[in-house]
Backbone bond lengths (Angstrom), bond angles and torsions (degrees), N, CA, C in turn:
res aa  C-N    CA-C-N  psi(-1)  N-CA   C-N-CA  omega(-1)  CA-C   N-CA-C  phi
1 X - - - 1.367 - - 1.427 112.87 -
2 X 1.281 123.62 136.46 1.436 126.97 -176.04 1.519 109.64 -61.82
3 X 1.342 116.93 -41.65 1.526 118.18 -176.37 1.472 112.59 -57.07
4 X 1.264 117.99 -31.87 1.535 119.54 179.99 1.439 108.16 -63.03
5 X 1.348 123.15 -22.36 1.452 125.46 -172.77 1.584 107.14 -98.04
6 X 1.405 115.72 -2.32 1.518 115.61 -175.68 1.461 112.47 -78.60
7 X 1.265 113.64 151.64 1.453 123.91 173.57 1.524 111.97 -69.91
8 X 1.378 116.96 114.89 1.467 120.10 -169.64 1.514 108.85 -110.01
9 X 1.514 117.91 124.80 1.494 115.29 171.66 1.504 105.60 -107.38
10 X 1.750 98.48 -173.57 1.402 125.39 173.76 1.144 117.88 -121.16
11 X 0.520 69.28 170.46 1.436 95.44 172.40 1.579 106.69 -47.09
12 X 3.699 48.92 -117.24 0.930 73.87 157.25 0.843 95.77 -0.29
13 X 1.496 108.46 86.47 1.006 106.23 154.33 0.466 107.80 31.22
14 X 2.849 147.28 31.62 1.141 138.15 -148.74 1.278 116.11 -27.70
15 X 0.946 102.86 136.47 1.555 124.85 129.36 1.247 167.65 64.70
16 X 3.132 179.41 -75.22 1.397 125.47 114.67 1.545 108.92 165.35
17 X 1.213 114.52 131.70 1.505 119.91 172.59 1.487 112.81 -134.81
18 X 1.154 122.83 126.57 1.558 125.99 177.04 1.456 107.42 -73.60
19 X 1.305 117.13 131.90 1.538 120.75 179.70 1.481 109.29 -115.29
20 X 1.359 123.01 -17.66 1.442 123.02 178.03 1.406 108.65 -155.64
21 X 1.291 121.39 163.71 1.439 127.52 -179.40 1.520 108.51 -96.14
22 X 1.327 116.40 107.29 1.445 120.50 -170.91 1.641 107.10 -72.37
23 X 1.226 111.55 145.69 1.519 115.67 169.78 1.499 108.45 -77.20
24 X 1.377 117.02 160.23 1.388 117.90 179.88 1.543 112.49 -56.54
25 X 1.370 116.67 135.73 1.466 121.83 -177.86 1.441 113.78 79.41
26 X 1.308 119.88 -11.23 1.532 120.83 175.71 1.449 112.29 -77.86
27 X 1.318 120.03 152.76 1.512 126.16 176.08 1.611 105.55 -56.45
28 X 1.326 111.62 138.51 1.505 119.75 173.99 1.507 108.62 -67.59
29 X 1.317 116.94 125.11 1.427 121.07 -179.72 1.588 112.67 -84.19
30 X 1.239 115.28 77.31 1.424 122.44 -170.82 1.599 112.85 -126.20
31 X 1.282 118.64 139.64 1.490 120.57 167.86 1.455 104.27 -96.30
32 X 1.400 117.08 106.66 1.398 121.84 -174.96 1.563 111.62 -84.44
33 X 1.384 116.36 6.03 1.424 114.88 172.91 1.596 110.06 -94.82
34 X 1.318 115.37 4.61 1.554 119.56 -176.47 1.501 108.84 -135.39
35 X 1.322 115.01 143.19 1.454 117.35 176.77 1.602 103.77 -149.49
36 X 1.293 117.84 165.97 1.437 123.30 -177.30 1.520 111.14 -142.63
37 X 1.351 120.43 144.45 1.451 122.29 -178.94 1.497 110.66 -109.26
38 X 1.295 116.91 -11.20 1.517 117.25 -179.76 1.436 114.95 -104.34
39 X 1.401 120.73 -8.50 1.435 123.97 178.07 1.529 115.95 67.40
40 X 1.310 118.83 46.63 1.394 119.80 -179.97 1.519 110.16 -71.37
41 X 1.320 115.50 168.34 1.528 118.79 -179.81 1.508 106.26 -75.92
42 X 1.457 117.01 163.55 1.443 117.77 179.20 1.513 113.20 -59.19
43 X 1.318 115.42 -32.71 1.517 113.53 -177.28 1.517 110.56 -67.10
44 X 1.377 116.39 -33.02 1.458 117.52 176.70 1.536 111.12 -68.02
45 X 1.299 112.51 -40.38 1.456 119.48 -179.66 1.536 113.09 -59.56
46 X 1.339 113.66 -40.51 1.482 119.46 -177.58 1.479 112.98 -72.32
47 X 1.392 118.61 -28.64 1.441 124.40 -173.18 1.536 113.78 -102.03
48 X 1.380 114.45 -8.12 1.383 113.50 -174.57 1.497 112.84 -72.17
49 X 1.400 118.32 145.65 1.430 120.96 -179.92 1.545 112.48 -71.58
50 X 1.318 116.84 153.35 1.443 120.72 171.81 1.473 109.37 -110.31
51 X 1.423 118.09 153.24 1.397 123.29 -177.86 1.450 113.08 -105.27
52 X 1.302 120.19 13.17 1.516 121.37 179.82 1.460 107.40 -59.97
53 X 1.431 116.44 135.50 1.428 117.54 174.10 1.606 114.91 -49.92
54 X 1.282 117.02 127.83 1.496 120.69 -179.61 1.523 109.04 94.74
55 X 1.350 117.46 -19.05 1.467 117.19 177.22 1.522 111.24 -65.85
56 X 1.339 112.16 151.77 1.545 117.90 -175.13 1.619 105.01 -114.40
57 X 1.302 112.43 136.86 1.374 122.86 177.65 1.595 109.75 -123.01
58 X 1.296 113.39 130.57 1.461 122.30 175.29 1.551 111.49 -86.79
59 X 1.280 113.07 121.08 1.417 119.09 -176.33 1.549 114.58 -65.59
60 X 1.252 119.50 134.15 1.506 121.95 177.69 1.496 110.86 -109.20
61 X 1.253 115.20 163.46 1.510 124.80 -178.33 1.560 106.02 -56.68
62 X 1.372 114.70 128.27 1.329 117.19 175.13 1.498 115.11 100.16
63 X 1.356 115.91 -18.40 1.563 125.99 -177.47 1.612 106.84 -62.44
64 X 1.251 119.05 140.61 1.380 120.63 165.31 1.620 109.88 -120.43
65 X 1.149 117.36 151.28 1.570 124.89 174.95 1.455 109.32 -52.39
66 X 1.303 118.63 -52.44 1.600 121.12 -175.59 1.570 109.38 -65.62
67 X 1.186 119.53 -38.86 1.434 123.58 178.58 1.590 111.41 -64.46
68 X 1.290 114.87 -44.03 1.463 119.50 -178.66 1.518 106.89 -69.31
69 X 1.314 116.34 -38.05 1.467 119.77 -176.91 1.409 110.02 -67.42
70 X 1.356 118.36 -46.91 1.516 125.22 176.50 1.548 113.96 -53.48
71 X 1.373 112.30 -48.88 1.436 117.38 -177.54 1.434 111.58 -70.82
72 X 1.221 123.05 -17.33 1.522 125.24 -176.86 1.560 109.64 -105.29
73 X 1.280 114.19 -0.07 1.488 117.96 172.08 1.513 114.46 73.87
74 X 1.402 116.53 27.07 1.462 123.61 177.19 1.561 103.05 -122.89
75 X 1.426 109.86 161.03 1.443 116.25 174.33 1.439 109.90 -79.11
76 X 1.425 112.76 150.62 1.478 115.46 173.06 1.448 119.46 -56.19
77 X 1.337 113.53 -34.98 1.521 118.51 177.05 1.501 112.37 -64.75
78 X 1.379 114.38 -48.05 1.434 117.74 178.87 1.532 112.22 -59.19
79 X 1.384 118.21 -39.42 1.482 121.28 177.63 1.483 108.09 -63.68
80 X 1.360 114.45 -49.62 1.465 119.48 179.73 1.524 111.40 -55.41
81 X 1.310 117.94 -51.98 1.472 120.51 178.50 1.503 113.98 -55.33
82 X 1.294 118.11 -42.45 1.408 123.46 177.95 1.555 117.70 -60.22
83 X 1.385 107.82 -23.38 1.448 110.90 -178.18 1.571 113.63 -119.13
84 X 1.431 110.41 14.84 1.505 113.21 178.47 1.562 116.36 64.34
85 X 1.312 117.42 30.83 1.459 124.00 -178.94 1.557 110.28 -96.41
86 X 1.307 117.11 152.84 1.474 126.04 -177.28 1.557 108.58 -131.06
87 X 1.242 115.54 149.06 1.556 116.69 177.03 1.459 108.47 -54.36
88 X 1.274 118.32 144.97 1.454 128.09 6.11 1.541 116.58 -87.40
89 X 1.284 120.60 25.94 1.415 129.75 173.20 1.574 108.69 51.88
90 X 1.261 118.72 56.63 1.451 122.62 177.67 1.549 111.75 -81.93
91 X 1.300 115.22 129.68 1.492 118.18 -174.80 1.555 108.70 -111.29
92 X 1.219 116.08 154.15 1.486 125.69 178.21 1.530 109.07 -114.62
93 X 1.284 117.30 142.60 1.489 121.57 178.53 1.587 106.27 -66.64
94 X 1.241 116.54 130.95 1.500 120.98 -178.04 1.515 109.19 98.14
95 X 1.296 122.94 -9.46 1.443 122.28 -177.68 1.513 108.64 -79.63
96 X 1.359 116.72 140.45 1.443 122.13 -177.98 1.585 113.30 -96.18
97 X 1.307 115.67 135.42 1.403 121.83 179.20 1.572 107.87 -118.91
98 X 1.347 115.12 142.77 1.477 118.76 175.26 1.518 109.01 -110.10
99 X 1.411 118.37 135.31 1.390 120.10 -172.35 1.566 108.84 -90.28
100 X 1.322 119.12 133.50 1.577 123.22 176.35 1.505 104.87 -83.67
101 X 1.212 115.79 173.02 1.447 128.53 176.54 1.591 110.62 -84.60
102 X 1.261 116.29 125.08 1.415 114.55 -176.79 1.632 109.29 -74.47
103 X 1.353 118.37 149.56 1.356 124.96 -175.96 1.463 114.16 -90.57
104 X 1.355 115.71 -18.99 1.456 117.67 -176.17 1.624 110.12 -154.64
105 X 1.270 114.11 169.82 1.486 121.73 -172.94 1.530 102.08 -137.37
106 X 1.306 116.14 135.01 1.532 126.59 172.91 1.472 106.97 -97.77
107 X 1.317 116.34 119.78 1.482 123.16 -178.09 1.527 112.18 -67.68
108 X 1.388 113.93 131.99 1.348 118.93 -179.79 1.601 109.72 -113.59
109 X 1.207 115.00 163.82 1.492 123.01 -174.58 1.623 107.35 -58.42
110 X 1.314 116.82 126.12 1.503 116.56 175.74 1.512 108.62 101.03
111 X 1.328 119.67 -5.72 1.580 121.00 -176.96 1.526 107.70 -97.69
112 X 1.254 116.05 148.91 1.521 127.38 166.46 1.482 109.57 -130.08
113 X 1.256 116.28 169.76 1.505 121.03 -177.32 1.584 108.92 -58.67
114 X 1.277 117.23 -36.51 1.493 118.54 179.71 1.542 110.57 -56.17
115 X 1.338 113.38 -51.94 1.480 118.71 -175.22 1.594 110.96 -70.26
116 X 1.325 119.13 -28.75 1.432 120.91 174.63 1.460 109.70 -70.36
117 X 1.394 116.58 -39.35 1.446 118.85 178.62 1.493 113.49 -63.91
118 X 1.355 114.75 -37.58 1.483 115.53 175.39 1.462 109.97 -66.70
119 X 1.243 122.55 -39.35 1.503 119.36 176.54 1.466 117.68 -61.42
120 X 1.447 117.13 -30.81 1.449 115.48 179.55 1.566 109.94 -108.41
121 X 1.379 116.55 16.49 1.469 115.72 175.94 1.513 112.25 64.99
122 X 1.349 115.98 38.16 1.511 117.12 -173.82 1.534 104.24 -135.93
123 X 1.336 112.56 136.55 1.535 119.34 175.49 1.558 110.49 -60.67
124 X 1.261 116.43 124.53 1.514 122.56 -177.11 1.575 111.89 -47.34
125 X 1.287 115.87 -33.44 1.528 118.85 -175.28 1.582 105.70 -74.86
126 X 1.294 118.30 -35.67 1.479 119.03 173.18 1.492 111.50 -65.44
127 X 1.283 119.80 -37.58 1.405 127.71 179.61 1.604 107.32 -62.59
128 X 1.326 112.01 -51.76 1.488 118.09 177.58 1.490 110.45 -55.41
129 X 1.355 117.20 -50.78 1.482 118.21 -176.29 1.567 113.63 -61.50
130 X 1.346 113.24 -38.30 1.398 122.28 179.79 1.635 110.64 -60.76
131 X 1.267 118.22 -33.78 1.468 127.93 -173.60 1.447 112.96 -103.93
132 X 1.381 116.31 0.71 1.477 121.46 177.34 1.494 111.68 68.96
133 X 1.296 120.03 33.64 1.512 122.73 -175.02 1.583 107.49 -107.78
134 X 1.309 112.61 117.92 1.440 117.20 -179.18 1.513 115.92 -93.53
135 X 1.310 118.98 175.58 1.468 118.69 174.36 1.484 113.47 -61.82
136 X 1.354 118.89 141.00 1.474 125.65 10.61 1.522 117.23 -92.34
137 X 1.401 114.38 30.90 1.471 123.16 170.82 1.564 112.51 57.70
138 X 1.343 111.84 39.95 1.479 122.17 176.68 1.525 108.86 -69.02
139 X 1.293 121.39 131.84 1.441 124.67 169.36 1.549 109.39 -125.86
140 X 1.341 117.11 166.28 1.470 122.05 -175.48 1.496 109.84 -120.18
141 X 1.319 120.43 154.08 1.410 126.93 177.09 1.536 107.18 -64.08
142 X 1.320 117.01 130.14 1.443 121.10 -176.69 1.514 114.08 96.07
143 X 1.267 117.88 -16.42 1.472 120.97 -174.49 1.618 109.63 -69.54
144 X 1.308 116.59 140.42 1.412 120.69 176.03 1.466 114.17 -89.93
145 X 1.346 116.47 123.24 1.439 122.06 -178.30 1.570 109.03 -109.82
146 X 1.308 114.02 118.66 1.585 116.29 -177.34 1.509 105.88 -77.93
147 X 1.401 111.37 135.76 1.398 119.16 -177.91 1.552 110.43 -98.70
148 X 1.351 121.83 111.22 1.395 119.95 -172.81 1.478 115.34 -74.81
149 X 1.284 122.33 -31.31 1.396 127.32 -170.38 1.520 109.96 -170.77
150 X 1.372 117.87 170.76 1.466 123.61 170.86 1.517 109.20 103.61
151 X 1.343 113.35 172.62 1.429 116.02 -178.58 1.535 110.15 -116.10
152 X 1.242 118.03 155.60 1.527 118.02 -178.46 1.500 115.31 -65.90
153 X 1.285 119.21 131.18 1.443 122.73 173.43 1.512 105.04 -93.15
154 X 1.347 114.21 153.20 1.404 118.88 178.13 1.528 116.07 -90.60
155 X 1.343 120.17 82.14 1.335 118.31 -178.37 1.549 103.53 -128.95
156 X 1.396 114.77 160.55 1.468 116.14 -178.17 1.460 120.45 -57.98
157 X 1.335 117.95 141.02 1.444 119.49 174.30 1.553 112.90 -97.04
158 X 1.305 112.79 -6.91 1.447 117.97 179.40 1.550 109.96 -80.00
159 X 1.350 116.95 145.94 1.487 121.47 -178.97 1.599 108.06 -67.40
160 X 1.314 116.72 151.49 1.479 119.97 177.20 1.460 110.69 -71.49
161 X 1.285 118.99 153.92 1.490 121.87 -179.43 1.512 108.07 -66.84
162 X 1.370 111.49 142.32 1.484 117.59 -179.47 1.538 109.31 -83.28
163 X 1.256 120.74 125.16 1.435 125.62 -175.09 1.585 109.27 -87.31
164 X 1.288 114.62 122.10 1.520 115.07 -176.58 1.517 111.73 -114.85
165 X 1.319 115.85 1.83 1.539 121.28 -179.77 1.364 114.19 -96.07
166 X 1.354 121.34 3.68 1.402 123.45 -175.10 1.574 111.91 -119.95
167 X 1.318 119.90 116.55 1.507 120.64 -174.04 1.584 105.97 -65.18
168 X 1.298 112.60 154.50 1.450 119.35 172.40 1.508 112.51 -81.16
169 X 1.380 114.29 135.18 1.503 116.70 176.43 1.548 107.79 -117.57
170 X 1.305 113.60 170.98 1.460 118.97 177.88 1.500 109.53 -75.95
171 X 1.292 123.01 118.82 1.405 124.51 -176.68 1.526 104.90 -139.57
172 X 1.357 117.18 156.75 1.380 124.95 173.37 1.434 110.40 -91.84
173 X 1.407 119.88 124.32 1.476 122.10 -174.45 1.557 106.91 -110.74
174 X 1.367 108.34 161.15 1.416 117.07 -173.26 1.508 110.96 -142.42
175 X 1.312 125.97 160.24 1.372 122.80 178.96 1.511 116.84 -74.36
176 X 1.343 122.30 166.55 1.505 127.06 5.23 1.450 111.33 -80.79
177 X 1.364 117.81 157.34 1.460 124.08 -177.61 1.442 110.80 -81.68
178 X 1.322 116.46 131.83 1.543 123.11 -178.87 1.553 108.24 -92.01
179 X 1.295 121.26 147.00 1.380 126.62 178.09 1.578 105.86 -84.25
180 X 1.298 115.70 114.62 1.494 123.12 -178.71 1.510 108.43 50.28
181 X 1.335 115.20 78.82 1.444 119.78 173.52 1.491 112.71 -81.87
182 X 1.322 121.46 162.89 1.390 126.88 -178.17 1.457 113.12 -88.89
183 X 1.276 121.34 153.80 1.503 127.45 179.75 1.514 108.42 -59.34
184 X 1.329 117.02 130.48 1.530 120.12 179.80 1.436 112.09 -77.27
185 X 1.391 115.89 149.33 1.469 119.42 176.25 1.549 108.14 -78.58
186 X 1.394 112.87 172.59 1.495 116.80 -179.00 1.507 109.95 -71.31
187 X 1.330 116.44 145.38 1.451 126.47 177.18 1.544 112.04 -97.55
188 X 1.226 112.74 164.12 1.600 117.67 173.21 1.533 101.53 -123.84
189 X 1.393 107.31 159.82 1.414 117.05 174.42 1.587 111.19 -61.95
190 X 1.354 114.39 145.37 1.583 116.60 -178.84 1.502 105.53 -69.24
191 X 1.364 114.44 128.25 1.509 117.11 174.17 1.530 111.90 -73.90
192 X 1.356 110.90 173.26 1.583 113.30 174.27 1.409 109.95 -67.93
193 X 1.292 113.02 149.46 1.574 119.77 179.64 1.453 107.99 -74.35
194 X 1.272 115.45 134.21 1.501 117.09 -179.07 1.526 110.26 -113.16
195 X 1.328 118.37 -1.01 1.510 118.59 -179.92 1.506 107.25 -130.79
196 X 1.344 118.15 129.37 1.506 116.43 172.45 1.423 113.91 -67.83
197 X 1.340 123.14 130.41 1.381 123.65 -176.21 1.579 115.03 -74.01
198 X 1.359 110.96 150.34 1.470 114.76 177.23 1.501 112.25 -99.00
199 X 1.252 122.26 159.77 1.470 125.21 -172.95 1.516 104.37 -82.70
200 X 1.356 116.53 137.84 1.477 123.69 171.43 1.539 107.77 -146.86
201 X 1.251 113.23 70.79 1.548 120.99 176.62 1.629 100.78 73.96
202 X 1.324 112.16 -135.77 1.497 118.40 -178.75 1.494 115.42 -72.81
203 X 1.270 120.11 -4.76 1.476 126.75 -178.08 1.490 110.27 -124.16
204 X 1.254 120.99 145.72 1.514 124.97 174.80 1.482 105.68 -115.81
205 X 1.290 118.35 147.49 1.461 123.03 -175.28 1.521 109.35 -128.62
206 X 1.350 120.89 137.28 1.335 127.29 170.81 1.513 110.77 -112.88
207 X 1.386 118.16 167.11 1.523 120.54 178.36 1.403 110.27 -63.07
208 X 1.268 116.10 136.93 1.489 121.33 172.46 1.535 112.71 -73.43
209 X 1.170 115.15 -28.71 1.525 122.71 178.41 1.555 108.70 -163.33
210 X 1.222 116.65 150.35 1.496 120.05 177.55 1.452 112.77 -103.17
211 X 1.412 117.86 133.98 1.414 123.29 -178.75 1.487 108.58 173.07
212 X 1.355 116.62 175.36 1.386 124.53 177.60 1.462 113.03 -62.11
213 X 1.399 113.61 137.57 1.522 115.42 173.02 1.470 109.00 -78.64
214 X 1.276 119.67 117.22 1.526 122.34 -179.72 1.541 114.69 -98.47
215 X 1.381 115.33 -16.27 1.447 120.97 175.61 1.383 106.31 -152.66
216 X 1.381 116.65 127.98 1.480 125.79 -174.99 1.500 108.74 -94.19
217 X 1.312 116.76 170.26 1.457 127.92 -179.27 1.534 106.73 -71.67
218 X 1.424 114.65 146.64 1.451 120.39 168.28 1.467 116.21 106.00
219 X 1.359 115.80 -175.55 1.565 117.72 -176.09 1.579 108.56 -69.00
220 X 1.308 109.44 158.32 1.443 119.05 179.50 1.530 111.29 -119.65
221 X 1.280 125.90 155.12 1.444 129.99 -172.68 1.605 112.05 -57.10
222 X 1.343 117.30 -24.92 1.457 119.35 177.58 1.491 111.80 -86.42
223 X 1.361 121.91 2.57 1.375 122.00 176.94 1.587 113.21 100.02
224 X 1.300 119.53 -10.21 1.373 118.63 174.67 1.443 116.09 -83.50
225 X 1.277 123.57 175.32 1.418 125.83 -175.83 1.587 109.51 -140.07
226 X 1.335 117.79 140.70 1.355 122.61 173.97 1.414 107.57 -110.25
227 X 1.357 116.62 117.31 1.579 125.25 177.41 1.466 113.98 -76.63
228 X 1.314 118.52 3.53 1.492 122.92 -179.76 1.493 105.38 -152.62
229 X 1.463 107.70 -155.46 1.496 119.22 177.37 1.420 107.69 -121.89
230 X 1.339 119.67 161.12 1.521 125.17 174.34 1.431 107.21 -119.11
231 X 1.283 122.12 125.28 1.448 126.25 -174.27 1.491 108.28 -117.88
232 X 1.336 113.25 119.63 1.529 118.77 178.44 1.539 110.28 -57.71
233 X 1.336 114.22 144.93 1.434 121.36 -174.14 1.489 107.95 -151.09
234 X 1.336 120.43 161.81 1.408 127.27 159.24 1.469 116.01 -90.90
235 X 1.313 113.05 148.98 1.482 118.19 178.49 1.504 112.87 -53.43
236 X 1.327 116.16 126.58 1.502 117.48 -179.64 1.454 115.19 84.41
237 X 1.351 123.30 -0.48 1.387 128.25 173.89 1.649 109.53 -57.10
238 X 1.267 117.39 146.55 1.512 120.95 -179.39 1.454 110.54 -71.36
239 X 1.346 121.17 130.69 1.383 126.82 171.33 1.486 105.90 -112.09
240 X 1.358 120.13 129.81 1.453 129.95 -170.96 1.428 114.30 -120.64
241 X 1.316 117.66 149.16 1.505 118.74 -178.62 1.514 108.61 -68.02
242 X 1.257 115.84 135.51 1.488 120.43 -179.55 1.614 110.90 -74.75
243 X 1.266 112.06 -23.86 1.501 116.79 174.61 1.541 106.19 -154.72
244 X 1.400 116.59 165.30 1.362 121.70 175.17 1.521 111.73 -72.38
245 X 1.309 115.31 149.69 1.480 116.03 -179.85 1.547 107.81 170.97
246 X 1.345 115.48 -160.76 1.464 123.50 -175.27 1.516 109.33 -118.51
247 X 1.312 112.29 133.30 1.512 118.22 174.30 1.430 112.02 -74.17
248 X 1.381 115.87 113.10 1.485 119.17 -179.65 1.598 110.84 -99.35
249 X 1.306 115.79 -13.28 1.478 117.56 173.79 1.480 110.89 -155.33
250 X 1.377 112.17 135.72 1.520 116.07 176.01 1.477 104.01 -150.85
251 X 1.384 114.18 111.00 1.501 117.64 -177.63 1.508 108.87 174.99
252 X 1.302 112.39 -175.66 1.479 119.47 -174.10 1.478 111.59 -127.97
253 X 1.352 120.38 27.09 1.487 118.60 -177.23 1.567 109.29 -78.92
254 X 1.314 118.50 -19.59 1.420 116.84 175.02 1.534 110.92 -91.30
255 X 1.312 115.18 94.01 1.558 118.14 -160.20 1.532 112.81 -60.59
256 X 1.384 118.00 -37.88 1.316 117.33 -176.72 1.535 114.32 -62.98
257 X 1.332 117.88 -26.83 1.507 123.84 175.78 1.458 112.45 -83.71
258 X 1.271 116.32 -17.61 1.459 121.89 -174.30 1.568 110.84 66.99
259 X 1.283 117.59 -138.55 1.492 119.31 -179.82 1.523 106.21 -80.39
260 X 1.385 116.22 117.32 1.444 120.12 -164.28 1.583 104.87 -128.72
261 X 1.380 113.96 141.44 1.411 123.56 173.00 1.622 110.63 -118.15
262 X 1.309 115.54 135.47 1.505 118.49 173.46 1.554 104.72 -121.80
263 X 1.262 112.37 134.04 1.517 117.66 177.55 1.535 109.79 -125.17
264 X 1.336 114.19 127.94 1.420 118.49 174.02 1.455 114.02 -93.33
265 X 1.347 115.17 134.26 1.578 116.77 -173.84 1.629 103.60 -118.33
266 X 1.310 113.16 170.49 1.445 120.10 173.43 1.565 110.53 -59.54
267 X 1.316 114.39 151.10 1.424 123.89 173.14 1.601 109.51 80.99
268 X 1.354 120.68 19.61 1.378 125.87 178.60 1.430 118.84 73.73
269 X 1.406 113.67 17.11 1.541 118.09 177.41 1.595 108.37 -84.86
270 X 1.326 111.41 150.33 1.452 119.95 171.49 1.517 108.62 -138.24
271 X 1.402 115.95 142.20 1.445 121.55 174.24 1.473 109.24 -121.02
272 X 1.389 112.44 149.49 1.543 115.56 175.94 1.424 109.81 -129.56
273 X 1.407 114.16 147.50 1.426 124.06 -174.10 1.490 106.88 -131.44
274 X 1.332 124.60 108.15 1.432 124.57 -172.27 1.610 115.10 -119.82
275 X 1.250 116.23 163.17 1.525 127.33 178.04 1.495 111.55 75.50
276 X 1.391 119.84 17.81 1.455 122.26 -179.21 1.600 108.25 -63.16
277 X 1.365 113.88 160.13 1.418 118.85 178.34 1.591 105.66 -99.31
278 X 1.295 120.43 -23.48 1.397 124.39 -178.59 1.497 108.64 -148.88
279 X 1.312 117.11 137.84 1.503 121.19 174.36 1.535 109.32 -105.76
280 X 1.322 114.55 139.32 1.503 121.90 -173.02 1.483 111.37 -113.18
281 X 1.388 117.24 -0.93 1.493 122.18 -178.17 1.602 104.22 -128.52
282 X 1.320 111.30 169.77 1.462 119.06 176.92 1.454 110.93 -137.36
283 X 1.353 118.97 164.72 1.508 119.22 179.87 1.496 110.49 -58.33
284 X 1.357 112.43 135.94 1.428 121.15 177.01 1.494 113.48 99.78
285 X 1.376 116.71 -18.11 1.517 120.31 -179.19 1.591 108.95 -65.04
286 X 1.254 113.36 139.30 1.455 120.79 169.59 1.562 107.66 -90.55
287 X 1.267 117.30 126.88 1.498 121.59 -178.03 1.474 109.53 -123.13
288 X 1.333 115.21 152.47 1.556 125.22 -179.38 1.479 105.97 -95.51
289 X 1.289 117.11 160.43 1.436 123.72 171.70 1.485 108.87 -65.10
290 X 1.373 117.63 130.32 1.435 122.76 179.23 1.510 109.63 89.60
291 X 1.314 124.12 -4.83 1.438 123.71 -176.09 1.511 105.87 -72.55
292 X 1.348 116.68 143.99 1.428 123.90 174.11 1.492 110.53 -71.91
293 X 1.380 117.41 122.45 1.456 122.50 -172.78 1.468 110.89 -118.57
294 X 1.337 118.76 -18.08 1.444 121.79 -174.59 1.510 111.35 -170.37
295 X 1.319 119.37 166.13 1.353 129.04 174.99 1.511 111.75 -108.79
296 X 1.323 120.16 130.38 1.393 121.72 -173.40 1.538 109.90 -69.55
297 X 1.369 111.96 155.94 1.581 117.74 -179.03 1.386 107.50 -166.70
298 X 1.428 111.23 -156.73 1.519 118.61 -174.65 1.573 104.86 -134.43
299 X 1.257 120.32 37.64 1.423 123.16 172.83 1.541 113.51 -71.38
300 X 1.321 119.24 153.19 1.415 121.92 -179.13 1.593 109.41 89.43
301 X 1.302 111.03 -152.11 1.503 114.12 -171.78 1.643 109.16 -96.06
302 X 1.344 112.80 55.99 1.491 118.65 169.80 1.451 109.41 -133.74
303 X 1.364 117.49 162.78 1.386 119.52 175.55 1.545 115.37 -115.42
304 X 1.312 113.09 -7.78 1.478 116.54 179.21 1.531 109.24 -121.70
305 X 1.354 118.34 152.81 1.414 120.29 -177.12 1.516 113.72 -62.92
306 X 1.279 126.49 132.32 1.373 125.36 -177.14 1.529 110.61 -167.17
307 X 1.276 121.12 168.88 1.378 127.86 171.30 1.531 110.34 -119.19
308 X 1.295 118.15 124.10 1.510 120.92 174.38 1.599 100.10 -94.54
309 X 1.265 115.86 127.92 1.550 119.53 -174.87 1.584 105.11 -130.03
310 X 1.327 110.33 135.44 1.485 115.28 178.90 1.560 109.07 -132.89
311 X 1.171 116.67 149.41 1.502 125.00 170.30 1.496 105.97 -124.86
312 X 1.341 111.98 129.84 1.520 119.83 -178.65 1.566 109.39 -130.52
313 X 1.273 112.94 139.37 1.518 117.96 167.85 1.465 106.43 -102.76
314 X 1.317 116.81 104.44 1.446 126.13 -166.40 1.500 107.20 65.96
315 X 1.352 118.24 -121.59 1.425 123.76 174.38 1.552 117.76 -96.48
316 X 1.382 113.56 0.81 1.484 116.03 -175.42 1.547 110.70 -96.33
317 X 1.300 114.97 116.47 1.487 118.99 178.76 1.543 115.30 -62.59
318 X 1.250 120.30 138.75 1.505 127.26 175.49 1.451 107.56 -120.44
319 X 1.332 116.13 151.94 1.457 123.99 177.89 1.587 105.99 -66.66
320 X 1.366 118.80 116.22 1.431 120.86 176.13 1.566 115.21 -56.29
321 X 1.405 110.43 -33.24 1.516 115.98 -177.84 1.546 109.96 -59.40
322 X 1.308 117.26 -23.22 1.499 119.61 178.44 1.588 114.26 -80.81
323 X 1.267 114.56 -6.55 1.533 120.44 -174.11 1.472 113.88 -124.09
324 X 1.349 119.05 -11.92 1.476 121.35 -178.04 1.520 114.45 -96.02
325 X 1.317 115.54 135.46 1.434 120.46 175.95 1.536 114.30 -53.38
326 X 1.255 120.83 137.01 1.474 125.07 176.63 1.476 114.22 74.03
327 X 1.387 120.28 13.60 1.470 123.00 176.84 1.518 112.85 -66.40
């Protein structure tokens, strides 16, 4: 399937491809807007088509319109209409196709409204309202979710791996409800706060970990962009929640990010914590500010131990240095 070869982001704030091996203490050379689940080679990543509405794809030998449409989540007729094609939809190598915006999404195992919203760049509450879904925002496998607006984000459509090595503990869970979520790992008691939080609208944020900033927010000279900051750390260092909220993702399916935690906070804020060696929370867990959520590591597309940290208002990344105390 072509989609398996697509460049997939995050967010989380999707989403990552390593382009160079960083020396110790050097910034990680990662495009945090991209991630992949199948681990294709760099040449495949660079040439793979993207399904963003308006994006153009150059037809290759052996491609069929129905295959391209299926892999990009649009109907064959919609793709044909967007490109002025008529049956039998014969394609020529080198021909360019433009992708239309899909009008709906079919729920797959492991998805919830929050993940679907990230994929289409839509707030999950807007998605719920558009589809008449109320709290606790439960959805079912096979359910059709109408997409009101937004462009497709490149995140994995495959369900996250179910973790069987972590016992279930008593935790407080919050919405949105995930279809067939994995068993959560054990949690630890929240430690005392060591950093006074800074104001960020309705939510205050503290540092998830203290260390040297090895990659700053924003565009880089080579054309890539970091949607957060990277903080140097030692393997196993404590990673703490920057603010209280609900864990909406905890797993390692976005390989570029390694072991990743996403936390949703009040006011539409979301924080991301990537490259962990071990996760100590699970989807649906309610966490407090300063609570231990993971242990730092070098999973994903980095070679040195560090924490990639993002703060987003909805799906828009903001420079964490503008929100963290002592920046």
